[in-house]
C-alpha positions as CSV (number, residue, x, y, z in Angstrom):
1,M,-175.1,-152.4,-67.6
2,E,-175.9,-148.7,-69.2
3,A,-176.3,-147.3,-66.1
4,V,-172.8,-148.6,-65.3
5,L,-171.3,-147.0,-68.6
6,W,-172.7,-143.8,-68.2
7,I,-171.5,-144.1,-64.1
8,V,-168.2,-144.8,-66.1
9,L,-168.7,-141.6,-68.6
10,G,-170.3,-139.3,-65.3
11,V,-167.0,-140.5,-63.0
12,A,-164.3,-139.3,-66.4
13,L,-165.8,-135.6,-66.5
14,A,-165.5,-134.8,-63.4
15,I,-162.1,-136.2,-63.8
16,A,-161.9,-134.1,-66.7
17,E,-162.7,-131.4,-64.7
18,A,-160.6,-130.5,-62.5
19,F,-158.1,-130.9,-64.8
20,T,-159.8,-127.9,-66.5
21,A,-161.4,-126.2,-63.7
22,S,-163.4,-124.4,-66.3
23,L,-167.1,-125.2,-65.4
24,L,-168.5,-126.6,-67.9
25,I,-167.6,-130.6,-67.7
26,I,-168.4,-131.2,-64.3
27,F,-171.9,-130.5,-65.8
28,F,-171.7,-133.1,-68.5
29,S,-171.3,-135.4,-65.3
30,V,-173.6,-134.6,-63.8
31,G,-176.0,-135.1,-66.9
32,A,-174.3,-138.4,-67.1
33,L,-174.7,-139.6,-63.8
34,A,-178.6,-138.2,-64.2
35,A,-179.2,-141.0,-67.2
36,A,-177.3,-143.4,-65.2
37,G,-180.5,-142.9,-63.1
38,A,-182.7,-143.4,-65.7
39,A,-181.1,-146.8,-67.2
40,A,-181.3,-148.3,-63.2
41,L,-185.1,-147.3,-63.7
42,G,-185.0,-149.3,-66.8
43,A,-185.3,-146.6,-69.0
44,P,-185.1,-146.8,-73.1
45,L,-180.8,-145.9,-74.8
46,L,-183.2,-143.5,-76.6
47,L,-184.6,-141.8,-73.1
48,Q,-181.6,-141.9,-71.2
49,V,-179.6,-139.7,-73.9
50,I,-182.8,-137.5,-73.6
51,V,-182.2,-136.9,-70.4
52,F,-178.6,-136.3,-70.7
53,A,-179.1,-133.7,-72.9
54,I,-181.4,-132.5,-70.4
55,V,-180.1,-132.5,-67.3
56,S,-176.6,-130.9,-69.2
57,G,-178.2,-128.2,-70.6
58,L,-180.5,-127.2,-67.7
59,S,-177.3,-127.4,-65.3
60,V,-175.3,-125.2,-67.8
61,G,-178.0,-123.0,-68.6
62,A,-178.9,-122.6,-64.7
63,L,-176.0,-123.5,-62.5
64,R,-173.1,-121.8,-64.6
65,P,-174.1,-118.6,-63.9
66,I,-174.3,-118.8,-60.1
67,V,-170.9,-120.7,-59.6
68,L,-169.0,-118.6,-61.7
69,K,-171.0,-115.2,-59.8
70,H,-169.5,-116.9,-56.6
71,A,-166.4,-117.6,-58.5
72,R,-165.3,-113.8,-59.0
73,P,-162.6,-112.2,-56.9
74,A,-163.9,-109.6,-54.3
75,L,-162.7,-106.7,-55.1
76,E,-165.3,-107.5,-58.3
77,S,-168.0,-108.6,-56.0
78,G,-167.4,-105.5,-53.9
79,E,-166.3,-108.2,-50.8
80,T,-164.0,-107.9,-48.7
81,P,-160.1,-110.0,-50.0
82,I,-159.1,-112.6,-47.7
83,G,-155.8,-114.9,-48.1
84,L,-153.5,-114.3,-50.9
85,E,-156.0,-111.6,-52.8
86,A,-156.1,-109.6,-49.8
87,I,-152.2,-109.5,-50.1
88,E,-152.7,-107.9,-53.7
89,G,-152.2,-104.3,-53.3
90,S,-150.6,-104.0,-50.1
91,H,-147.0,-102.9,-49.5
92,G,-144.6,-104.4,-48.4
93,T,-140.8,-103.3,-47.0
94,V,-137.6,-105.1,-49.1
95,L,-135.5,-106.8,-46.5
96,E,-133.2,-108.6,-48.8
97,E,-132.8,-106.8,-52.5
98,V,-135.3,-107.5,-55.2
99,G,-134.7,-108.4,-58.3
100,G,-136.5,-110.6,-62.0
101,D,-135.8,-114.0,-59.5
102,H,-135.2,-113.5,-56.5
103,G,-135.8,-111.5,-52.8
104,M,-137.4,-111.0,-49.8
105,I,-140.1,-108.8,-49.0
106,K,-142.2,-107.8,-45.2
107,I,-145.6,-107.3,-45.8
108,D,-148.0,-106.7,-41.8
109,G,-144.6,-107.9,-40.8
110,E,-144.5,-111.4,-42.4
111,I,-142.0,-111.9,-44.3
112,W,-142.5,-113.0,-48.1
113,R,-140.5,-114.6,-51.4
114,A,-140.5,-111.7,-53.9
115,R,-139.3,-111.0,-57.2
116,S,-139.6,-107.9,-59.4
117,F,-142.9,-107.6,-62.1
118,D,-140.5,-107.0,-64.6
119,G,-137.7,-109.3,-64.2
120,I,-135.8,-106.0,-65.1
121,E,-136.6,-103.6,-61.9
122,K,-134.3,-104.2,-59.0
123,Y,-135.1,-103.0,-55.3
124,L,-133.0,-102.6,-52.3
125,P,-133.5,-102.8,-48.8
126,G,-135.5,-99.7,-47.1
127,E,-137.5,-99.2,-50.0
128,R,-141.1,-99.7,-50.4
129,V,-142.7,-101.8,-52.9
130,R,-146.6,-102.6,-53.9
131,V,-147.6,-106.1,-54.6
132,V,-149.1,-105.9,-58.1
133,K,-150.0,-109.9,-57.5
134,V,-149.0,-113.7,-55.6
135,K,-148.2,-116.3,-57.5
136,G,-147.4,-119.8,-55.1
137,A,-145.8,-118.2,-52.1
138,T,-144.2,-115.5,-54.2
139,A,-145.0,-111.7,-54.2
140,I,-144.6,-110.1,-57.5
141,V,-143.9,-106.7,-56.5
142,W,-143.8,-102.9,-58.3
143,R,-142.4,-99.7,-57.3
144,D,-144.2,-98.6,-54.8
145,D,-145.4,-94.6,-55.5
146,L,-148.4,-94.8,-55.6
147,P,-149.8,-93.3,-52.8
148,N,-151.8,-94.9,-49.9
149,I,-155.3,-96.2,-50.4
């Protein structure tokens, strides 16, 4: 019966991690599942708690730095950015006036919804802009007054 409780705790912690994305709670979920294994083997409750604490602590201490290292943006890690990360910093041409809540730009042949970074500036068709960041399917842009890099 104790093994089932540990499994339920492990699953609940894994679900909680999905909502927080902190990459911390999941390691306690691993500890709970290890304690469930100890309980299934007939270990007393005190030993189960010790297994939970040790496995959780080792997971956080040993695995979290590795996971966080690989979760860094490509620009920080020196790798070539791909996907949405590659769009940030690129140039675009305004197709439809870009303001604080609407607009269309063209980036490398693709048409993107866009809005101005500060919500006040407006960019007219034909102007060049630089993508500051991407939120969902919308490019947040600013006047392209920087040289090509």
